[in-house]
C-alpha positions, 0 to 999 in steps of 0.5 A, spaced: 486 445 474 494 446 476 493 453 472 488 455 476 492 453 482 498 457 480 493 463 478 490 463 485 497 463 488 500 469 484 494 473 485 495 472 493 502 474 492 500 480 489 495 482 494 500 480 500 505 485 496 499 490 495 497 490 503 504 490 505 506 496 501 500 500 503 501 498 510 508 501 509 505 508 507 501 508 513 507 507 517 512 512 513 508 517 510 514 522 509 518 516 506 513 515 501 512 522 499 520 523 498 519 517 494 514 520 490 518 526 489 524 522 486 527 521 492 530 528 493 530 531 499 524 535 501 526 543 501 521 549 501 517 547 495 516 539 497 515 540 505 511 534 508 505 537 511 501 534 516 495 534 511 499 531 506 501 525 511 494 524 513 492 523 506 497 518 505 496 515 511 488 515 509 489 512 502 494 507 505 489 505 510 484 504 505 488 500 500 491 495 505 484 494 508 481 492 501 487 488 500 486 484 507 478 483 505 480 481 498 485 476 501 480 473 506 474 472 501 476 465 499 476 463 506 469 466 507 466 461 502 
């Protein structure tokens, strides 16, 4: 049983990291786009358009919602 307890703790930790990083993407889409491009300054080719920022926010929101649901599942049973 201790092994199962440790596996559950590791899974919870991974889900917390997943949810937190997704929320960071929702709050800071420009930084996420810059990191995705290798940390380079966004020039004329890599301009962060509102559509790209909106897509990052939508994806981050969906992923953080999924993480929160998965974290809440054990409390529902």
